Legacy VTK file of the C-alpha trace (Angstrom):
# vtk DataFile Version 3.0
C-alpha trace
ASCII
DATASET POLYDATA
POINTS 112 float
-11.602 13.669 188.081
-8.474 11.783 189.184
-10.591 9.785 191.620
-12.904 8.629 188.815
-9.904 7.746 186.670
-8.437 5.518 189.375
-11.823 3.926 190.113
-12.132 3.083 186.429
-8.635 1.576 186.413
-9.418 -0.557 189.456
-12.663 -1.786 187.906
-11.002 -2.698 184.623
-8.144 -4.388 186.471
-10.557 -6.393 188.611
-12.416 -7.694 185.572
-9.225 -8.423 183.664
-7.616 -10.110 186.660
-10.169 -12.877 186.395
-8.572 -14.158 183.198
-5.331 -13.242 181.498
-2.633 -14.853 179.458
0.826 -15.186 180.987
3.962 -14.548 178.959
5.093 -18.152 179.549
2.118 -19.385 177.495
3.117 -17.281 174.498
6.417 -18.682 173.218
8.807 -16.787 170.999
8.428 -18.051 167.412
10.918 -20.788 166.441
12.512 -18.446 163.922
12.779 -15.663 166.509
11.435 -12.193 165.937
12.323 -9.293 163.712
10.858 -6.911 166.298
13.384 -4.889 168.290
13.266 -2.033 170.757
14.348 0.319 167.969
11.843 -0.790 165.315
8.884 -1.567 167.604
9.235 -1.425 171.393
10.284 2.192 171.831
7.400 3.532 169.716
4.867 1.233 171.404
5.985 2.241 174.888
6.096 5.930 173.985
2.672 5.857 172.345
0.789 3.735 174.864
2.705 3.499 178.145
5.012 6.327 179.169
2.216 8.859 179.630
1.593 7.075 182.942
4.757 4.965 183.227
7.190 7.739 182.469
8.852 8.223 185.816
8.252 10.928 188.400
5.707 12.856 186.321
3.555 9.821 185.494
0.679 8.247 187.406
2.773 5.180 188.195
6.116 4.952 189.939
7.168 2.188 187.497
8.803 3.719 184.453
9.028 2.006 181.069
11.241 4.644 179.468
14.082 2.405 178.285
14.545 -1.181 177.195
16.131 -2.287 180.481
13.130 -1.040 182.464
10.783 -2.764 180.026
12.703 -6.042 180.311
12.640 -5.818 184.117
8.838 -5.498 183.994
8.153 -7.666 180.932
5.904 -10.230 182.642
3.706 -7.510 184.170
3.560 -5.541 180.921
2.583 -8.732 179.087
-0.107 -9.609 181.658
-1.678 -6.164 181.325
-1.217 -5.158 177.697
-0.067 -7.955 175.354
-1.972 -10.459 173.218
-5.579 -10.605 174.477
-4.718 -8.893 177.785
-6.351 -5.476 177.641
-6.163 -3.970 181.135
-3.686 -1.311 180.036
-3.688 1.328 178.875
-6.989 2.522 180.287
-9.135 4.743 178.153
-10.103 5.192 174.562
-6.615 5.156 173.016
-6.033 1.413 173.248
-3.496 -0.237 170.982
-5.045 -2.182 168.104
-5.115 -5.959 168.498
-2.311 -6.489 165.956
-0.066 -4.156 167.978
-0.879 -6.061 171.199
0.166 -9.301 169.472
3.393 -7.693 168.269
4.014 -6.599 171.849
3.409 -10.188 172.982
5.910 -11.547 170.462
8.515 -8.919 171.260
8.269 -9.479 175.021
8.159 -13.293 174.698
11.360 -13.130 172.670
13.150 -11.181 175.403
12.472 -7.646 174.116
15.557 -7.520 171.848
LINES 1 113
112 0 1 2 3 4 5 6 7 8 9 10 11 12 13 14 15 16 17 18 19 20 21 22 23 24 25 26 27 28 29 30 31 32 33 34 35 36 37 38 39 40 41 42 43 44 45 46 47 48 49 50 51 52 53 54 55 56 57 58 59 60 61 62 63 64 65 66 67 68 69 70 71 72 73 74 75 76 77 78 79 80 81 82 83 84 85 86 87 88 89 90 91 92 93 94 95 96 97 98 99 100 101 102 103 104 105 106 107 108 109 110 111
């Protein structure tokens, strides 16, 4: 089962790698953002990311369990999960489009 899961991830990543939006093309709004780690980022990461990116017990060695770890990986998170980038998370529990755009704004503004 794990083998099929990873094959599916690789296939989705290969298709998505052909075209994605970079964080640098999604500027922070002129007025800034009202989104913060406390009112948006923590819940988004907990709901959609830390199942796999939660440290030693996850599928990935990259953990997104606190704001500093998210900031350190912001460009990669954006490329895979924000705006119209839909590589992550794999599976049926994808974030809705409006949540992906909030993630894009939050990351583009420095993940305050």
